[in-house]
N, CA, C and O of each residue as an XYZ file, in Angstrom:
464
protein
N     -49.035     25.613    -77.310
C     -50.372     26.174    -77.377
C     -51.190     25.449    -78.445
O     -52.368     25.158    -78.239
N     -50.567     25.161    -79.579
C     -51.257     24.443    -80.646
C     -51.604     23.018    -80.212
O     -52.659     22.488    -80.560
N     -50.696     22.413    -79.447
C     -50.947     21.052    -78.965
C     -52.122     21.038    -77.984
O     -52.944     20.122    -78.007
N     -52.197     22.048    -77.130
C     -53.297     22.139    -76.173
C     -54.624     22.340    -76.899
O     -55.645     21.777    -76.504
N     -54.605     23.144    -77.960
C     -55.809     23.390    -78.738
C     -56.260     22.100    -79.446
O     -57.449     21.783    -79.480
N     -55.296     21.371    -80.005
C     -55.608     20.113    -80.681
C     -56.172     19.096    -79.694
O     -57.102     18.355    -80.011
N     -55.589     19.071    -78.485
C     -56.071     18.153    -77.452
C     -57.495     18.507    -77.040
O     -58.328     17.618    -76.862
N     -57.781     19.799    -76.888
C     -59.118     20.241    -76.510
C     -60.129     19.895    -77.603
O     -61.252     19.488    -77.302
N     -59.736     20.054    -78.866
C     -60.632     19.719    -79.974
C     -60.891     18.210    -80.033
O     -62.013     17.780    -80.301
N     -59.862     17.418    -79.783
C     -60.026     15.965    -79.777
C     -60.957     15.529    -78.652
O     -61.791     14.641    -78.829
N     -60.804     16.165    -77.496
C     -61.656     15.838    -76.357
C     -63.103     16.230    -76.647
O     -64.029     15.493    -76.309
N     -63.297     17.387    -77.272
C     -64.641     17.841    -77.623
C     -65.279     16.892    -78.636
O     -66.464     16.577    -78.527
N     -64.503     16.434    -79.617
C     -65.013     15.494    -80.613
C     -65.381     14.166    -79.966
O     -66.381     13.551    -80.337
N     -64.576     13.718    -78.999
C     -64.859     12.474    -78.296
C     -66.156     12.583    -77.508
O     -66.963     11.654    -77.498
N     -66.355     13.721    -76.846
C     -67.577     13.935    -76.079
C     -68.790     13.998    -76.992
O     -69.866     13.526    -76.627
N     -68.626     14.578    -78.178
C     -69.739     14.687    -79.107
C     -70.159     13.316    -79.634
O     -71.338     13.096    -79.911
N     -69.207     12.395    -79.774
C     -69.536     11.068    -80.288
C     -70.073     10.140    -79.210
O     -70.664      9.108    -79.526
N     -69.878     10.488    -77.943
C     -70.360      9.677    -76.841
C     -71.773     10.115    -76.484
O     -71.984     11.281    -76.150
N     -72.750      9.208    -76.545
C     -74.118      9.615    -76.217
C     -74.238      9.955    -74.740
O     -73.639      9.298    -73.888
N     -75.011     10.979    -74.449
C     -75.233     11.389    -73.069
C     -76.191     10.412    -72.408
O     -77.191     10.037    -73.021
N     -75.923      9.987    -71.179
C     -76.839      9.067    -70.509
C     -78.136      9.781    -70.139
O     -78.125     10.964    -69.800
N     -79.235      9.066    -70.204
C     -80.517      9.629    -69.811
C     -80.733      9.280    -68.352
O     -80.853      8.106    -68.001
N     -80.783     10.290    -67.505
C     -80.957     10.078    -66.085
C     -82.089     10.982    -65.609
O     -81.977     12.206    -65.676
N     -83.162     10.393    -65.135
C     -84.321     11.082    -64.590
C     -85.101     11.887    -65.622
O     -86.331     11.831    -65.639
N     -84.423     12.624    -66.472
C     -85.061     13.506    -67.444
C     -84.366     13.366    -68.787
O     -83.187     13.014    -68.848
N     -85.076     13.634    -69.837
C     -84.457     13.641    -71.157
C     -84.015     15.064    -71.473
O     -84.850     15.933    -71.725
N     -82.721     15.303    -71.460
C     -82.182     16.624    -71.768
C     -80.991     16.457    -72.688
O     -80.468     15.354    -72.846
N     -80.571     17.527    -73.281
C     -79.363     17.510    -74.090
C     -78.153     17.502    -73.159
O     -78.240     17.940    -72.012
N     -77.035     17.006    -73.657
C     -75.836     16.879    -72.824
C     -75.329     18.232    -72.349
O     -74.725     18.321    -71.280
N     -75.565     19.297    -73.129
C     -75.039     20.595    -72.739
C     -75.998     21.381    -71.844
O     -75.663     22.485    -71.415
N     -77.184     20.835    -71.552
C     -78.124     21.511    -70.667
C     -77.817     21.141    -69.225
O     -77.412     20.011    -68.953
N     -78.003     22.074    -68.299
C     -77.723     21.781    -66.886
C     -78.787     20.880    -66.278
O     -79.884     21.336    -65.957
N     -78.465     19.606    -66.121
C     -79.395     18.614    -65.576
C     -79.837     18.987    -64.169
O     -80.993     18.780    -63.801
N     -78.925     19.532    -63.388
C     -79.226     19.864    -62.002
C     -80.370     20.843    -61.861
O     -81.158     20.725    -60.922
N     -80.490     21.807    -62.762
C     -81.560     22.789    -62.677
C     -82.921     22.122    -62.822
O     -83.847     22.435    -62.073
N     -83.053     21.205    -63.777
C     -84.314     20.496    -63.965
C     -84.622     19.615    -62.762
O     -85.753     19.593    -62.278
N     -83.642     18.910    -62.293
C     -83.868     18.019    -61.160
C     -84.292     18.807    -59.923
O     -85.200     18.387    -59.206
N     -83.653     19.929    -59.669
C     -84.041     20.751    -58.511
C     -85.450     21.295    -58.679
O     -86.222     21.323    -57.720
N     -85.796     21.730    -59.891
C     -87.098     22.321    -60.129
C     -88.225     21.298    -60.002
O     -89.247     21.583    -59.378
N     -88.051     20.105    -60.586
C     -89.143     19.150    -60.646
C     -89.094     18.064    -59.569
O     -90.136     17.506    -59.225
N     -87.939     17.757    -59.041
C     -87.840     16.694    -58.045
C     -87.623     17.239    -56.647
O     -87.901     16.559    -55.660
N     -87.130     18.454    -56.560
C     -86.970     19.093    -55.258
C     -86.085     18.308    -54.314
O     -84.956     17.949    -54.646
N     -86.612     18.051    -53.141
C     -85.842     17.374    -52.096
C     -85.872     15.855    -52.221
O     -85.230     15.163    -51.431
N     -86.606     15.323    -53.201
C     -86.765     13.882    -53.307
C     -85.618     13.193    -54.035
O     -85.441     11.982    -53.902
N     -84.849     13.939    -54.793
C     -83.770     13.362    -55.581
C     -82.435     13.895    -55.064
O     -82.241     15.109    -54.991
N     -81.514     12.999    -54.706
C     -80.197     13.478    -54.262
C     -79.430     14.062    -55.438
O     -79.446     13.499    -56.532
N     -78.770     15.168    -55.224
C     -78.026     15.838    -56.289
C     -76.537     15.498    -56.187
O     -75.915     15.753    -55.155
N     -75.969     14.932    -57.233
C     -74.526     14.678    -57.225
C     -73.766     15.982    -57.442
O     -74.337     16.964    -57.916
N     -72.487     15.994    -57.098
C     -71.666     17.183    -57.292
C     -71.482     17.474    -58.775
O     -71.554     18.631    -59.191
N     -71.247     16.445    -59.573
C     -71.057     16.611    -61.012
C     -72.299     16.066    -61.710
O     -72.446     14.852    -61.852
N     -73.186     16.944    -62.143
C     -74.461     16.517    -62.708
C     -74.345     15.968    -64.126
O     -75.331     15.464    -64.665
N     -73.171     16.053    -64.743
C     -72.988     15.506    -66.090
C     -72.330     14.133    -66.072
O     -72.072     13.550    -67.125
N     -72.058     13.617    -64.881
C     -71.380     12.332    -64.750
C     -72.389     11.247    -64.383
O     -73.031     11.319    -63.336
N     -72.526     10.240    -65.251
C     -73.472      9.157    -65.027
C     -73.199      8.431    -63.712
O     -74.126      8.147    -62.953
N     -71.932      8.132    -63.443
C     -71.613      7.394    -62.215
C     -71.922      8.220    -60.970
O     -72.288      7.661    -59.936
N     -71.781      9.536    -61.053
C     -72.118     10.388    -59.914
C     -73.615     10.316    -59.621
O     -74.020     10.252    -58.460
N     -74.449     10.326    -60.686
C     -75.894     10.176    -60.500
C     -76.205      8.813    -59.900
O     -76.991      8.707    -58.958
N     -75.586      7.768    -60.448
C     -75.827      6.418    -59.948
C     -75.445      6.299    -58.479
O     -76.206      5.756    -57.679
N     -74.275      6.801    -58.125
C     -73.809      6.693    -56.747
C     -74.698      7.479    -55.788
O     -74.989      7.010    -54.688
N     -75.133      8.678    -56.200
C     -76.020      9.477    -55.344
C     -77.344      8.750    -55.122
O     -77.862      8.720    -54.006
N     -77.889      8.163    -56.191
C     -79.151      7.426    -56.077
C     -78.997      6.215    -55.163
O     -79.818      5.997    -54.272
N     -77.951      5.433    -55.383
C     -77.753      4.217    -54.587
C     -77.543      4.571    -53.119
O     -78.115      3.922    -52.243
N     -76.738      5.583    -52.841
C     -76.496      5.962    -51.450
C     -77.773      6.426    -50.762
O     -77.984      6.146    -49.582
N     -78.629      7.139    -51.504
C     -79.842      7.685    -50.900
C     -80.958      6.653    -50.785
O     -81.622      6.578    -49.752
N     -81.174      5.857    -51.834
C     -82.329      4.969    -51.876
C     -82.006      3.490    -51.687
O     -82.874      2.728    -51.263
N     -80.801      3.073    -51.985
C     -80.508      1.638    -51.999
C     -79.143      1.335    -51.395
O     -78.373      0.558    -51.960
N     -78.843      1.930    -50.275
C     -77.535      1.760    -49.649
C     -77.166      0.319    -49.367
O     -75.994     -0.049    -49.439
N     -78.160     -0.504    -49.045
C     -77.881     -1.911    -48.742
C     -77.412     -2.676    -49.968
O     -76.826     -3.750    -49.835
N     -77.658     -2.147    -51.153
C     -77.291     -2.831    -52.391
C     -76.010     -2.282    -53.010
O     -75.644     -2.658    -54.123
N     -75.342     -1.411    -52.306
C     -74.116     -0.784    -52.813
C     -73.048     -1.820    -53.154
O     -72.287     -1.640    -54.104
N     -72.992     -2.906    -52.378
C     -71.974     -3.930    -52.640
C     -72.169     -4.582    -54.000
O     -71.197     -5.011    -54.622
N     -73.414     -4.663    -54.473
C     -73.672     -5.253    -55.782
C     -73.241     -4.318    -56.916
O     -72.799     -4.773    -57.970
N     -73.374     -3.029    -56.691
C     -72.915     -2.044    -57.680
C     -71.397     -2.132    -57.801
O     -70.856     -2.149    -58.906
N     -70.718     -2.188    -56.666
C     -69.254     -2.302    -56.680
C     -68.820     -3.621    -57.323
O     -67.852     -3.657    -58.084
N     -69.534     -4.698    -57.015
C     -69.190     -5.997    -57.600
C     -69.370     -5.969    -59.112
O     -68.562     -6.538    -59.847
N     -70.420     -5.313    -59.575
C     -70.657     -5.217    -61.013
C     -69.534     -4.444    -61.695
O     -69.043     -4.866    -62.742
N     -69.121     -3.319    -61.116
C     -68.022     -2.539    -61.699
C     -66.746     -3.373    -61.784
O     -66.026     -3.324    -62.781
N     -66.477     -4.129    -60.736
C     -65.279     -4.972    -60.698
C     -65.353     -6.079    -61.753
O     -64.364     -6.360    -62.431
N     -66.525     -6.705    -61.890
C     -66.683     -7.778    -62.867
C     -66.579     -7.273    -64.303
O     -66.036     -7.961    -65.168
N     -67.092     -6.084    -64.554
C     -66.995     -5.522    -65.902
C     -65.527     -5.333    -66.279
O     -65.120     -5.648    -67.397
N     -64.742     -4.819    -65.342
C     -63.316     -4.618    -65.619
C     -62.588     -5.947    -65.815
O     -61.749     -6.076    -66.706
N     -62.914     -6.928    -64.981
C     -62.232     -8.215    -65.044
C     -62.603     -9.017    -66.290
O     -61.783     -9.780    -66.801
N     -63.820     -8.852    -66.777
C     -64.282     -9.697    -67.873
C     -63.961     -9.152    -69.260
O     -64.281     -9.798    -70.257
N     -63.347     -7.997    -69.346
C     -62.981     -7.456    -70.665
C     -62.020     -8.407    -71.356
O     -61.005     -8.810    -70.788
N     -62.351     -8.755    -72.578
C     -61.490     -9.623    -73.361
C     -61.715    -11.106    -73.133
O     -61.132    -11.931    -73.837
N     -62.545    -11.463    -72.169
C     -62.820    -12.876    -71.920
C     -63.989    -13.332    -72.786
O     -64.834    -12.518    -73.158
N     -64.047    -14.614    -73.108
C     -65.135    -15.122    -73.945
C     -66.486    -15.012    -73.234
O     -66.572    -15.158    -72.014
N     -67.527    -14.755    -74.009
C     -68.864    -14.613    -73.447
C     -69.513    -15.964    -73.163
O     -70.364    -16.077    -72.280
N     -69.112    -16.979    -73.908
C     -69.682    -18.307    -73.692
C     -68.606    -19.355    -73.949
O     -67.603    -19.062    -74.600
N     -68.802    -20.581    -73.442
C     -67.783    -21.616    -73.650
C     -67.621    -21.990    -75.124
O     -66.569    -22.488    -75.523
N     -68.651    -21.753    -75.929
C     -68.519    -22.078    -77.351
C     -67.560    -21.131    -78.076
O     -67.120    -21.418    -79.189
N     -67.236    -19.998    -77.437
C     -66.264    -19.063    -78.012
C     -64.821    -19.505    -77.764
O     -63.887    -18.941    -78.334
N     -64.646    -20.507    -76.921
C     -63.299    -20.978    -76.569
C     -62.827    -22.051    -77.551
O     -63.598    -22.901    -77.994
N     -61.541    -21.981    -77.873
C     -60.968    -22.950    -78.802
C     -59.780    -23.710    -78.208
O     -59.137    -24.507    -78.890
N     -59.497    -23.449    -76.916
C     -58.441    -24.200    -76.232
C     -58.766    -24.234    -74.740
O     -59.601    -23.465    -74.261
N     -58.118    -25.108    -74.027
C     -58.429    -25.370    -72.622
C     -58.189    -24.156    -71.724
O     -58.960    -23.922    -70.793
N     -57.139    -23.384    -71.986
C     -56.843    -22.203    -71.154
C     -57.981    -21.189    -71.240
O     -58.356    -20.586    -70.234
N     -58.521    -21.004    -72.421
C     -59.646    -20.085    -72.620
C     -60.871    -20.581    -71.852
O     -61.563    -19.794    -71.206
N     -61.130    -21.864    -71.922
C     -62.277    -22.443    -71.215
C     -62.112    -22.297    -69.703
O     -63.083    -22.043    -68.991
N     -60.907    -22.455    -69.226
C     -60.628    -22.278    -67.795
C     -60.882    -20.830    -67.369
O     -61.450    -20.589    -66.304
N     -60.467    -19.871    -68.192
C     -60.729    -18.454    -67.889
C     -62.227    -18.181    -67.841
O     -62.701    -17.476    -66.949
N     -62.968    -18.728    -68.782
C     -64.418    -18.539    -68.809
C     -65.052    -19.105    -67.538
O     -65.890    -18.457    -66.911
N     -64.641    -20.329    -67.162
C     -65.190    -20.963    -65.958
C     -64.864    -20.160    -64.704
O     -65.720    -19.979    -63.838
N     -63.632    -19.683    -64.607
C     -63.245    -18.894    -63.435
C     -64.079    -17.620    -63.318
O     -64.439    -17.214    -62.214
N     -64.389    -16.985    -64.459
C     -65.215    -15.783    -64.426
C     -66.644    -16.116    -64.005
O     -67.279    -15.326    -63.306
N     -67.150    -17.260    -64.415
C     -68.485    -17.670    -63.991
C     -68.529    -17.867    -62.476
O     -69.492    -17.457    -61.828
N     -67.501    -18.487    -61.910
C     -67.427    -18.671    -60.455
C     -67.324    -17.318    -59.751
O     -67.932    -17.123    -58.699
N     -66.572    -16.393    -60.314
C     -66.435    -15.064    -59.722
C     -67.786    -14.349    -59.709
O     -68.128    -13.687    -58.729
N     -68.551    -14.480    -60.789
C     -69.885    -13.853    -60.827
C     -70.803    -14.435    -59.763
O     -71.511    -13.694    -59.081
N     -70.797    -15.740    -59.618
C     -71.640    -16.374    -58.604
C     -71.211    -15.920    -57.211
O     -72.055    -15.584    -56.380
N     -69.916    -15.911    -56.956
C     -69.418    -15.491    -55.642
C     -69.759    -14.030    -55.347
O     -69.936    -13.659    -54.186
N     -69.853    -13.203    -56.383
C     -70.131    -11.782    -56.189
C     -71.582    -11.502    -55.846
O     -71.870    -10.581    -55.082
N     -72.501    -12.283    -56.398
C     -73.914    -11.964    -56.263
C     -74.709    -12.891    -55.345
O     -75.741    -12.488    -54.809
N     -74.244    -14.122    -55.159
C     -74.992    -15.071    -54.332
C     -74.446    -15.025    -52.909
O     -73.243    -15.177    -52.698
N     -75.330    -14.815    -51.934
C     -74.864    -14.769    -50.546
C     -74.203    -16.092    -50.143
O     -74.643    -17.171    -50.541
N     -73.147    -15.982    -49.352
C     -72.394    -17.163    -48.942
C     -72.881    -17.713    -47.716
O     -72.351    -18.715    -47.235
């Protein structure tokens, strides 16, 4: 029971240190975003199931307004995961293997966004 309480407190502290994303309206993280969106946007804004999740808002918006561009959103998510820990520029590389990794990521970015 004490471990569960400590875990809940740690999770609450983590959430408090993470800034809430601003989506459509400026509200506090603990305020129900969905109520404002329903009141002021009505039927024009798609409502995600989890109104406190940034990705849920993004996905609802893309599906409703920009479905043809969904592949670019997925490509961006994939590239962000793949590029963690890789150098941002070739000047950050100090050996050939690092430079090769940087070049391969550049090719992956081009392949993801430029039509073939």
